[in-house]
PDB file of N, CA, C, O and CB in Angstrom:
ATOM      1  N   MET A   1     106.431  84.222 127.863  1.00  0.00           N
ATOM      2  CA  MET A   1     106.401  84.708 126.500  1.00  0.00           C
ATOM      3  C   MET A   1     105.636  86.024 126.459  1.00  0.00           C
ATOM      4  O   MET A   1     104.525  86.121 126.980  1.00  0.00           O
ATOM      5  CB  MET A   1     105.763  83.665 125.554  1.00  0.00           C
ATOM      6  N   ALA A   2     106.226  87.020 125.848  1.00  0.00           N
ATOM      7  CA  ALA A   2     105.625  88.349 125.778  1.00  0.00           C
ATOM      8  C   ALA A   2     104.535  88.389 124.715  1.00  0.00           C
ATOM      9  O   ALA A   2     104.626  87.725 123.683  1.00  0.00           O
ATOM     10  CB  ALA A   2     106.694  89.409 125.483  1.00  0.00           C
ATOM     11  N   LYS A   3     103.506  89.180 124.988  1.00  0.00           N
ATOM     12  CA  LYS A   3     102.435  89.348 124.006  1.00  0.00           C
ATOM     13  C   LYS A   3     102.916  90.253 122.884  1.00  0.00           C
ATOM     14  O   LYS A   3     103.606  91.244 123.123  1.00  0.00           O
ATOM     15  CB  LYS A   3     101.160  89.929 124.667  1.00  0.00           C
ATOM     16  N   LYS A   4     102.549  89.908 121.677  1.00  0.00           N
ATOM     17  CA  LYS A   4     102.872  90.746 120.522  1.00  0.00           C
ATOM     18  C   LYS A   4     101.724  91.701 120.271  1.00  0.00           C
ATOM     19  O   LYS A   4     100.559  91.303 120.287  1.00  0.00           O
ATOM     20  CB  LYS A   4     103.157  89.887 119.262  1.00  0.00           C
ATOM     21  N   LYS A   5     102.051  92.951 120.041  1.00  0.00           N
ATOM     22  CA  LYS A   5     101.026  93.923 119.692  1.00  0.00           C
ATOM     23  C   LYS A   5     100.773  93.822 118.200  1.00  0.00           C
ATOM     24  O   LYS A   5     101.698  93.887 117.391  1.00  0.00           O
ATOM     25  CB  LYS A   5     101.445  95.370 120.097  1.00  0.00           C
ATOM     26  N   THR A   6      99.541  93.667 117.859  1.00  0.00           N
ATOM     27  CA  THR A   6      99.201  93.600 116.437  1.00  0.00           C
ATOM     28  C   THR A   6      98.714  94.961 115.959  1.00  0.00           C
ATOM     29  O   THR A   6      97.985  95.666 116.657  1.00  0.00           O
ATOM     30  CB  THR A   6      98.126  92.518 116.176  1.00  0.00           C
ATOM     31  N   ILE A   7      99.124  95.296 114.788  1.00  0.00           N
ATOM     32  CA  ILE A   7      98.705  96.548 114.181  1.00  0.00           C
ATOM     33  C   ILE A   7      97.524  96.238 113.269  1.00  0.00           C
ATOM     34  O   ILE A   7      97.654  95.426 112.353  1.00  0.00           O
ATOM     35  CB  ILE A   7      99.880  97.232 113.392  1.00  0.00           C
ATOM     36  N   PRO A   8      96.374  96.871 113.502  1.00  0.00           N
ATOM     37  CA  PRO A   8      95.212  96.578 112.658  1.00  0.00           C
ATOM     38  C   PRO A   8      95.433  97.039 111.227  1.00  0.00           C
ATOM     39  O   PRO A   8      96.031  98.086 110.977  1.00  0.00           O
ATOM     40  CB  PRO A   8      93.961  97.240 113.227  1.00  0.00           C
ATOM     41  N   GLU A   9      94.939  96.238 110.293  1.00  0.00           N
ATOM     42  CA  GLU A   9      95.031  96.606 108.883  1.00  0.00           C
ATOM     43  C   GLU A   9      93.921  97.592 108.545  1.00  0.00           C
ATOM     44  O   GLU A   9      92.817  97.488 109.081  1.00  0.00           O
ATOM     45  CB  GLU A   9      94.946  95.351 107.974  1.00  0.00           C
ATOM     46  N   PRO A  10      94.196  98.538 107.671  1.00  0.00           N
ATOM     47  CA  PRO A  10      93.148  99.499 107.300  1.00  0.00           C
ATOM     48  C   PRO A  10      92.050  98.824 106.484  1.00  0.00           C
ATOM     49  O   PRO A  10      92.301  97.860 105.761  1.00  0.00           O
ATOM     50  CB  PRO A  10      93.748 100.670 106.505  1.00  0.00           C
ATOM     51  N   LYS A  11      90.839  99.342 106.610  1.00  0.00           N
ATOM     52  CA  LYS A  11      89.706  98.814 105.847  1.00  0.00           C
ATOM     53  C   LYS A  11      89.710  99.338 104.416  1.00  0.00           C
ATOM     54  O   LYS A  11      89.127  98.732 103.517  1.00  0.00           O
ATOM     55  CB  LYS A  11      88.388  99.177 106.532  1.00  0.00           C
ATOM     56  N   SER A  12      90.366 100.454 104.223  1.00  0.00           N
ATOM     57  CA  SER A  12      90.345 101.100 102.915  1.00  0.00           C
ATOM     58  C   SER A  12      91.485 100.592 102.036  1.00  0.00           C
ATOM     59  O   SER A  12      92.565 100.264 102.527  1.00  0.00           O
ATOM     60  CB  SER A  12      90.435 102.620 103.071  1.00  0.00           C
ATOM     61  N   ARG A  13      91.236 100.534 100.757  1.00  0.00           N
ATOM     62  CA  ARG A  13      92.218 100.081  99.779  1.00  0.00           C
ATOM     63  C   ARG A  13      92.096 100.935  98.518  1.00  0.00           C
ATOM     64  O   ARG A  13      91.071 101.572  98.271  1.00  0.00           O
ATOM     65  CB  ARG A  13      92.022  98.571  99.449  1.00  0.00           C
ATOM     66  N   PHE A  14      93.156 100.929  97.742  1.00  0.00           N
ATOM     67  CA  PHE A  14      93.102 101.508  96.409  1.00  0.00           C
ATOM     68  C   PHE A  14      92.729 100.384  95.444  1.00  0.00           C
ATOM     69  O   PHE A  14      93.188  99.251  95.591  1.00  0.00           O
ATOM     70  CB  PHE A  14      94.473 102.185  96.012  1.00  0.00           C
ATOM     71  N   LEU A  15      91.904 100.702  94.472  1.00  0.00           N
ATOM     72  CA  LEU A  15      91.397  99.708  93.527  1.00  0.00           C
ATOM     73  C   LEU A  15      91.738 100.136  92.108  1.00  0.00           C
ATOM     74  O   LEU A  15      91.718 101.322  91.782  1.00  0.00           O
ATOM     75  CB  LEU A  15      89.866  99.519  93.687  1.00  0.00           C
ATOM     76  N   LEU A  16      92.051  99.155  91.270  1.00  0.00           N
ATOM     77  CA  LEU A  16      92.236  99.396  89.847  1.00  0.00           C
ATOM     78  C   LEU A  16      90.899  99.092  89.190  1.00  0.00           C
ATOM     79  O   LEU A  16      90.446  97.948  89.193  1.00  0.00           O
ATOM     80  CB  LEU A  16      93.408  98.519  89.238  1.00  0.00           C
ATOM     81  N   VAL A  17      90.272 100.112  88.629  1.00  0.00           N
ATOM     82  CA  VAL A  17      88.917  99.996  88.087  1.00  0.00           C
ATOM     83  C   VAL A  17      88.955 100.262  86.588  1.00  0.00           C
ATOM     84  O   VAL A  17      89.628 101.183  86.125  1.00  0.00           O
ATOM     85  CB  VAL A  17      87.941 100.981  88.797  1.00  0.00           C
ATOM     86  N   LYS A  18      88.214  99.433  85.828  1.00  0.00           N
ATOM     87  CA  LYS A  18      88.116  99.619  84.384  1.00  0.00           C
ATOM     88  C   LYS A  18      86.759 100.226  84.056  1.00  0.00           C
ATOM     89  O   LYS A  18      85.723  99.752  84.522  1.00  0.00           O
ATOM     90  CB  LYS A  18      88.319  98.273  83.630  1.00  0.00           C
ATOM     91  N   CYS A  19      86.780 101.277  83.250  1.00  0.00           N
ATOM     92  CA  CYS A  19      85.561 101.961  82.830  1.00  0.00           C
ATOM     93  C   CYS A  19      84.756 101.036  81.912  1.00  0.00           C
ATOM     94  O   CYS A  19      85.322 100.361  81.052  1.00  0.00           O
ATOM     95  CB  CYS A  19      85.897 103.304  82.110  1.00  0.00           C
ATOM     96  N   LYS A  20      83.442 101.011  82.099  1.00  0.00           N
ATOM     97  CA  LYS A  20      82.579 100.172  81.258  1.00  0.00           C
ATOM     98  C   LYS A  20      82.434 100.726  79.849  1.00  0.00           C
ATOM     99  O   LYS A  20      82.202  99.972  78.904  1.00  0.00           O
ATOM    100  CB  LYS A  20      81.206 100.033  81.892  1.00  0.00           C
ATOM    101  N   GLU A  21      82.570 102.043  79.704  1.00  0.00           N
ATOM    102  CA  GLU A  21      82.378 102.677  78.397  1.00  0.00           C
ATOM    103  C   GLU A  21      83.607 102.571  77.500  1.00  0.00           C
ATOM    104  O   GLU A  21      83.518 102.067  76.380  1.00  0.00           O
ATOM    105  CB  GLU A  21      82.017 104.130  78.583  1.00  0.00           C
ATOM    106  N   CYS A  22      84.756 103.044  77.989  1.00  0.00           N
ATOM    107  CA  CYS A  22      85.942 103.140  77.130  1.00  0.00           C
ATOM    108  C   CYS A  22      87.045 102.147  77.504  1.00  0.00           C
ATOM    109  O   CYS A  22      88.076 102.097  76.833  1.00  0.00           O
ATOM    110  CB  CYS A  22      86.495 104.542  77.188  1.00  0.00           C
ATOM    111  N   GLU A  23      86.847 101.360  78.559  1.00  0.00           N
ATOM    112  CA  GLU A  23      87.787 100.349  79.043  1.00  0.00           C
ATOM    113  C   GLU A  23      89.123 100.935  79.516  1.00  0.00           C
ATOM    114  O   GLU A  23      90.135 100.235  79.544  1.00  0.00           O
ATOM    115  CB  GLU A  23      88.043  99.340  77.952  1.00  0.00           C
ATOM    116  N   HIS A  24      89.121 102.221  79.888  1.00  0.00           N
ATOM    117  CA  HIS A  24      90.302 102.860  80.460  1.00  0.00           C
ATOM    118  C   HIS A  24      90.457 102.377  81.902  1.00  0.00           C
ATOM    119  O   HIS A  24      89.473 102.315  82.639  1.00  0.00           O
ATOM    120  CB  HIS A  24      90.191 104.424  80.396  1.00  0.00           C
ATOM    121  N   GLU A  25      91.690 102.033  82.314  1.00  0.00           N
ATOM    122  CA  GLU A  25      91.949 101.586  83.675  1.00  0.00           C
ATOM    123  C   GLU A  25      92.430 102.763  84.514  1.00  0.00           C
ATOM    124  O   GLU A  25      93.291 103.531  84.085  1.00  0.00           O
ATOM    125  CB  GLU A  25      92.989 100.440  83.692  1.00  0.00           C
ATOM    126  N   GLN A  26      91.866 102.897  85.712  1.00  0.00           N
ATOM    127  CA  GLN A  26      92.172 104.027  86.577  1.00  0.00           C
ATOM    128  C   GLN A  26      92.193 103.562  88.032  1.00  0.00           C
ATOM    129  O   GLN A  26      91.404 102.702  88.422  1.00  0.00           O
ATOM    130  CB  GLN A  26      91.141 105.168  86.379  1.00  0.00           C
ATOM    131  N   THR A  27      93.092 104.128  88.830  1.00  0.00           N
ATOM    132  CA  THR A  27      93.186 103.812  90.250  1.00  0.00           C
ATOM    133  C   THR A  27      92.258 104.737  91.026  1.00  0.00           C
ATOM    134  O   THR A  27      92.291 105.955  90.850  1.00  0.00           O
ATOM    135  CB  THR A  27      94.650 103.943  90.757  1.00  0.00           C
ATOM    136  N   VAL A  28      91.424 104.145  91.891  1.00  0.00           N
ATOM    137  CA  VAL A  28      90.502 104.926  92.717  1.00  0.00           C
ATOM    138  C   VAL A  28      90.604 104.442  94.157  1.00  0.00           C
ATOM    139  O   VAL A  28      91.081 103.337  94.412  1.00  0.00           O
ATOM    140  CB  VAL A  28      89.036 104.808  92.195  1.00  0.00           C
ATOM    141  N   PHE A  29      90.159 105.264  95.092  1.00  0.00           N
ATOM    142  CA  PHE A  29      90.142 104.921  96.507  1.00  0.00           C
ATOM    143  C   PHE A  29      88.828 104.235  96.838  1.00  0.00           C
ATOM    144  O   PHE A  29      87.767 104.715  96.437  1.00  0.00           O
ATOM    145  CB  PHE A  29      90.344 106.178  97.387  1.00  0.00           C
ATOM    146  N   GLY A  30      88.875 103.132  97.555  1.00  0.00           N
ATOM    147  CA  GLY A  30      87.683 102.352  97.861  1.00  0.00           C
ATOM    148  C   GLY A  30      86.668 103.073  98.732  1.00  0.00           C
ATOM    149  O   GLY A  30      85.483 102.743  98.685  1.00  0.00           O
ATOM    150  N   TRP A  31      87.099 104.051  99.529  1.00  0.00           N
ATOM    151  CA  TRP A  31      86.200 104.802 100.393  1.00  0.00           C
ATOM    152  C   TRP A  31      86.130 106.246  99.904  1.00  0.00           C
ATOM    153  O   TRP A  31      86.229 107.179 100.701  1.00  0.00           O
ATOM    154  CB  TRP A  31      86.667 104.739 101.874  1.00  0.00           C
ATOM    155  N   ALA A  32      85.961 106.427  98.614  1.00  0.00           N
ATOM    156  CA  ALA A  32      85.944 107.765  98.011  1.00  0.00           C
ATOM    157  C   ALA A  32      84.777 108.578  98.553  1.00  0.00           C
ATOM    158  O   ALA A  32      83.659 108.074  98.665  1.00  0.00           O
ATOM    159  CB  ALA A  32      85.857 107.670  96.474  1.00  0.00           C
ATOM    160  N   THR A  33      85.038 109.830  98.888  1.00  0.00           N
ATOM    161  CA  THR A  33      83.991 110.707  99.419  1.00  0.00           C
ATOM    162  C   THR A  33      83.420 111.621  98.347  1.00  0.00           C
ATOM    163  O   THR A  33      82.479 112.372  98.602  1.00  0.00           O
ATOM    164  CB  THR A  33      84.536 111.541 100.565  1.00  0.00           C
ATOM    165  N   ARG A  34      83.983 111.558  97.155  1.00  0.00           N
ATOM    166  CA  ARG A  34      83.483 112.338  96.020  1.00  0.00           C
ATOM    167  C   ARG A  34      83.285 111.420  94.831  1.00  0.00           C
ATOM    168  O   ARG A  34      83.886 110.349  94.752  1.00  0.00           O
ATOM    169  CB  ARG A  34      84.452 113.493  95.662  1.00  0.00           C
ATOM    170  N   LYS A  35      82.446 111.845  93.914  1.00  0.00           N
ATOM    171  CA  LYS A  35      82.222 111.097  92.680  1.00  0.00           C
ATOM    172  C   LYS A  35      83.505 111.097  91.862  1.00  0.00           C
ATOM    173  O   LYS A  35      84.082 112.158  91.624  1.00  0.00           O
ATOM    174  CB  LYS A  35      81.044 111.701  91.863  1.00  0.00           C
ATOM    175  N   VAL A  36      83.964 109.920  91.425  1.00  0.00           N
ATOM    176  CA  VAL A  36      85.163 109.802  90.603  1.00  0.00           C
ATOM    177  C   VAL A  36      84.717 109.540  89.179  1.00  0.00           C
ATOM    178  O   VAL A  36      83.925 108.632  88.925  1.00  0.00           O
ATOM    179  CB  VAL A  36      86.114 108.668  91.119  1.00  0.00           C
ATOM    180  N   ILE A  37      85.230 110.345  88.244  1.00  0.00           N
ATOM    181  CA  ILE A  37      84.861 110.174  86.849  1.00  0.00           C
ATOM    182  C   ILE A  37      86.070 109.676  86.054  1.00  0.00           C
ATOM    183  O   ILE A  37      87.216 109.877  86.459  1.00  0.00           O
ATOM    184  CB  ILE A  37      84.323 111.501  86.258  1.00  0.00           C
ATOM    185  N   CYS A  38      85.805 109.034  84.936  1.00  0.00           N
ATOM    186  CA  CYS A  38      86.846 108.509  84.064  1.00  0.00           C
ATOM    187  C   CYS A  38      87.626 109.668  83.445  1.00  0.00           C
ATOM    188  O   CYS A  38      87.041 110.662  83.016  1.00  0.00           O
ATOM    189  CB  CYS A  38      86.236 107.605  82.960  1.00  0.00           C
ATOM    190  N   ASP A  39      88.954 109.532  83.404  1.00  0.00           N
ATOM    191  CA  ASP A  39      89.799 110.578  82.831  1.00  0.00           C
ATOM    192  C   ASP A  39      89.606 110.722  81.322  1.00  0.00           C
ATOM    193  O   ASP A  39      89.836 111.797  80.769  1.00  0.00           O
ATOM    194  CB  ASP A  39      91.254 110.286  83.132  1.00  0.00           C
ATOM    195  N   VAL A  40      89.184 109.643  80.650  1.00  0.00           N
ATOM    196  CA  VAL A  40      89.089 109.651  79.191  1.00  0.00           C
ATOM    197  C   VAL A  40      87.703 110.084  78.712  1.00  0.00           C
ATOM    198  O   VAL A  40      87.578 111.045  77.953  1.00  0.00           O
ATOM    199  CB  VAL A  40      89.419 108.270  78.638  1.00  0.00           C
ATOM    200  N   CYS A  41      86.664 109.373  79.156  1.00  0.00           N
ATOM    201  CA  CYS A  41      85.326 109.632  78.609  1.00  0.00           C
ATOM    202  C   CYS A  41      84.420 110.453  79.527  1.00  0.00           C
ATOM    203  O   CYS A  41      83.384 110.941  79.077  1.00  0.00           O
ATOM    204  CB  CYS A  41      84.656 108.330  78.304  1.00  0.00           C
ATOM    205  N   GLY A  42      84.781 110.617  80.802  1.00  0.00           N
ATOM    206  CA  GLY A  42      83.979 111.435  81.708  1.00  0.00           C
ATOM    207  C   GLY A  42      82.812 110.717  82.365  1.00  0.00           C
ATOM    208  O   GLY A  42      82.031 111.362  83.066  1.00  0.00           O
ATOM    209  N   LYS A  43      82.659 109.418  82.173  1.00  0.00           N
ATOM    210  CA  LYS A  43      81.585 108.663  82.820  1.00  0.00           C
ATOM    211  C   LYS A  43      81.967 108.383  84.277  1.00  0.00           C
ATOM    212  O   LYS A  43      83.155 108.252  84.574  1.00  0.00           O
ATOM    213  CB  LYS A  43      81.304 107.331  82.056  1.00  0.00           C
ATOM    214  N   PRO A  44      80.999 108.286  85.192  1.00  0.00           N
ATOM    215  CA  PRO A  44      81.324 108.035  86.600  1.00  0.00           C
ATOM    216  C   PRO A  44      81.853 106.614  86.827  1.00  0.00           C
ATOM    217  O   PRO A  44      81.352 105.648  86.250  1.00  0.00           O
ATOM    218  CB  PRO A  44      80.090 108.269  87.469  1.00  0.00           C
ATOM    219  N   LEU A  45      82.888 106.510  87.691  1.00  0.00           N
ATOM    220  CA  LEU A  45      83.448 105.211  88.080  1.00  0.00           C
ATOM    221  C   LEU A  45      82.996 104.817  89.483  1.00  0.00           C
ATOM    222  O   LEU A  45      82.787 103.637  89.762  1.00  0.00           O
ATOM    223  CB  LEU A  45      84.982 105.246  88.013  1.00  0.00           C
ATOM    224  N   THR A  46      82.846 105.809  90.369  1.00  0.00           N
ATOM    225  CA  THR A  46      82.389 105.552  91.735  1.00  0.00           C
ATOM    226  C   THR A  46      81.416 106.637  92.163  1.00  0.00           C
ATOM    227  O   THR A  46      81.417 107.746  91.629  1.00  0.00           O
ATOM    228  CB  THR A  46      83.583 105.478  92.714  1.00  0.00           C
ATOM    229  N   GLU A  47      80.580 106.288  93.147  1.00  0.00           N
ATOM    230  CA  GLU A  47      79.680 107.247  93.773  1.00  0.00           C
ATOM    231  C   GLU A  47      79.811 107.068  95.275  1.00  0.00           C
ATOM    232  O   GLU A  47      79.834 105.934  95.754  1.00  0.00           O
ATOM    233  CB  GLU A  47      78.193 107.053  93.296  1.00  0.00           C
ATOM    234  N   PRO A  48      79.897 108.163  96.037  1.00  0.00           N
ATOM    235  CA  PRO A  48      80.029 108.049  97.491  1.00  0.00           C
ATOM    236  C   PRO A  48      78.743 107.525  98.125  1.00  0.00           C
ATOM    237  O   PRO A  48      77.642 107.831  97.666  1.00  0.00           O
ATOM    238  CB  PRO A  48      80.398 109.406  98.101  1.00  0.00           C
ATOM    239  N   ARG A  49      78.895 106.735  99.179  1.00  0.00           N
ATOM    240  CA  ARG A  49      77.736 106.170  99.885  1.00  0.00           C
ATOM    241  C   ARG A  49      77.822 106.369 101.397  1.00  0.00           C
ATOM    242  O   ARG A  49      77.111 105.696 102.143  1.00  0.00           O
ATOM    243  CB  ARG A  49      77.612 104.685  99.575  1.00  0.00           C
ATOM    244  N   GLY A  50      78.683 107.285 101.867  1.00  0.00           N
ATOM    245  CA  GLY A  50      78.803 107.530 103.301  1.00  0.00           C
ATOM    246  C   GLY A  50      79.754 106.560 103.982  1.00  0.00           C
ATOM    247  O   GLY A  50      79.889 106.600 105.205  1.00  0.00           O
ATOM    248  N   GLY A  51      80.390 105.726 103.259  1.00  0.00           N
ATOM    249  CA  GLY A  51      81.359 104.744 103.750  1.00  0.00           C
ATOM    250  C   GLY A  51      82.112 104.251 102.541  1.00  0.00           C
ATOM    251  O   GLY A  51      82.816 105.012 101.878  1.00  0.00           O
ATOM    252  N   LYS A  52      81.961 102.969 102.258  1.00  0.00           N
ATOM    253  CA  LYS A  52      82.566 102.445 101.039  1.00  0.00           C
ATOM    254  C   LYS A  52      81.878 103.056  99.829  1.00  0.00           C
ATOM    255  O   LYS A  52      80.661 103.240  99.815  1.00  0.00           O
ATOM    256  CB  LYS A  52      82.479 100.902 100.995  1.00  0.00           C
ATOM    257  N   ALA A  53      82.668 103.364  98.826  1.00  0.00           N
ATOM    258  CA  ALA A  53      82.109 103.941  97.606  1.00  0.00           C
ATOM    259  C   ALA A  53      81.439 102.849  96.776  1.00  0.00           C
ATOM    260  O   ALA A  53      81.880 101.700  96.781  1.00  0.00           O
ATOM    261  CB  ALA A  53      83.209 104.655  96.780  1.00  0.00           C
ATOM    262  N   HIS A  54      80.386 103.208  96.072  1.00  0.00           N
ATOM    263  CA  HIS A  54      79.722 102.292  95.146  1.00  0.00           C
ATOM    264  C   HIS A  54      80.527 102.303  93.850  1.00  0.00           C
ATOM    265  O   HIS A  54      80.625 103.337  93.190  1.00  0.00           O
ATOM    266  CB  HIS A  54      78.213 102.701  94.896  1.00  0.00           C
ATOM    267  N   ILE A  55      81.103 101.159  93.482  1.00  0.00           N
ATOM    268  CA  ILE A  55      81.939 101.061  92.293  1.00  0.00           C
ATOM    269  C   ILE A  55      81.047 100.755  91.098  1.00  0.00           C
ATOM    270  O   ILE A  55      80.355  99.737  91.080  1.00  0.00           O
ATOM    271  CB  ILE A  55      83.040  99.971  92.464  1.00  0.00           C
ATOM    272  N   ILE A  56      81.061 101.632  90.100  1.00  0.00           N
ATOM    273  CA  ILE A  56      80.242 101.446  88.906  1.00  0.00           C
ATOM    274  C   ILE A  56      81.018 100.674  87.845  1.00  0.00           C
ATOM    275  O   ILE A  56      80.439  99.868  87.117  1.00  0.00           O
ATOM    276  CB  ILE A  56      79.778 102.805  88.348  1.00  0.00           C
ATOM    277  N   GLY A  57      82.328 100.916  87.752  1.00  0.00           N
ATOM    278  CA  GLY A  57      83.167 100.206  86.784  1.00  0.00           C
ATOM    279  C   GLY A  57      83.492  98.804  87.270  1.00  0.00           C
ATOM    280  O   GLY A  57      82.966  98.353  88.287  1.00  0.00           O
ATOM    281  N   GLU A  58      84.354  98.123  86.544  1.00  0.00           N
ATOM    282  CA  GLU A  58      84.765  96.748  86.883  1.00  0.00           C
ATOM    283  C   GLU A  58      86.063  96.794  87.682  1.00  0.00           C
ATOM    284  O   GLU A  58      87.056  97.360  87.224  1.00  0.00           O
ATOM    285  CB  GLU A  58      84.947  95.877  85.592  1.00  0.00           C
ATOM    286  N   VAL A  59      86.057  96.194  88.888  1.00  0.00           N
ATOM    287  CA  VAL A  59      87.257  96.143  89.717  1.00  0.00           C
ATOM    288  C   VAL A  59      88.181  95.060  89.171  1.00  0.00           C
ATOM    289  O   VAL A  59      87.812  93.887  89.123  1.00  0.00           O
ATOM    290  CB  VAL A  59      86.899  95.873  91.212  1.00  0.00           C
ATOM    291  N   LEU A  60      89.383  95.461  88.761  1.00  0.00           N
ATOM    292  CA  LEU A  60      90.346  94.535  88.210  1.00  0.00           C
ATOM    293  C   LEU A  60      91.293  94.003  89.259  1.00  0.00           C
ATOM    294  O   LEU A  60      91.662  92.828  89.230  1.00  0.00           O
ATOM    295  CB  LEU A  60      91.118  95.189  87.116  1.00  0.00           C
ATOM    296  N   GLN A  61      91.695  94.864  90.195  1.00  0.00           N
ATOM    297  CA  GLN A  61      92.700  94.466  91.161  1.00  0.00           C
ATOM    298  C   GLN A  61      92.602  95.344  92.406  1.00  0.00           C
ATOM    299  O   GLN A  61      92.267  96.526  92.326  1.00  0.00           O
ATOM    300  CB  GLN A  61      94.107  94.548  90.545  1.00  0.00           C
ATOM    301  N   GLU A  62      92.902  94.740  93.559  1.00  0.00           N
ATOM    302  CA  GLU A  62      92.987  95.487  94.817  1.00  0.00           C
ATOM    303  C   GLU A  62      94.470  95.761  95.059  1.00  0.00           C
ATOM    304  O   GLU A  62      95.264  94.827  95.174  1.00  0.00           O
ATOM    305  CB  GLU A  62      92.329  94.690  96.033  1.00  0.00           C
ATOM    306  N   LEU A  63      94.838  97.019  95.135  1.00  0.00           N
ATOM    307  CA  LEU A  63      96.235  97.407  95.286  1.00  0.00           C
ATOM    308  C   LEU A  63      96.574  97.555  96.763  1.00  0.00           C
ATOM    309  O   LEU A  63      95.715  97.924  97.564  1.00  0.00           O
ATOM    310  CB  LEU A  63      96.524  98.720  94.528  1.00  0.00           C
ATOM    311  N   SER A  64      97.805  97.272  97.124  1.00  0.00           N
ATOM    312  CA  SER A  64      98.235  97.370  98.520  1.00  0.00           C
ATOM    313  C   SER A  64      98.753  98.739  98.850  1.00  0.00           C
ATOM    314  O   SER A  64      99.155  98.990  99.986  1.00  0.00           O
ATOM    315  CB  SER A  64      99.294  96.346  98.823  1.00  0.00           C
TER     316      SER A  64
END
């Protein structure tokens, strides 16, 4: 029986995040290297941490 080569899954994901201030839903990258702000009210949704981003808003869903 031949060995199957497995393809590693990426650690990074896109996330659907809801703003705490205005409840606007926005898609952000989980490993964001820049501060992501809300499109509606301008409040920060994520802050970079040198790896995974610190999510300030509420994560609603992990997108594939």
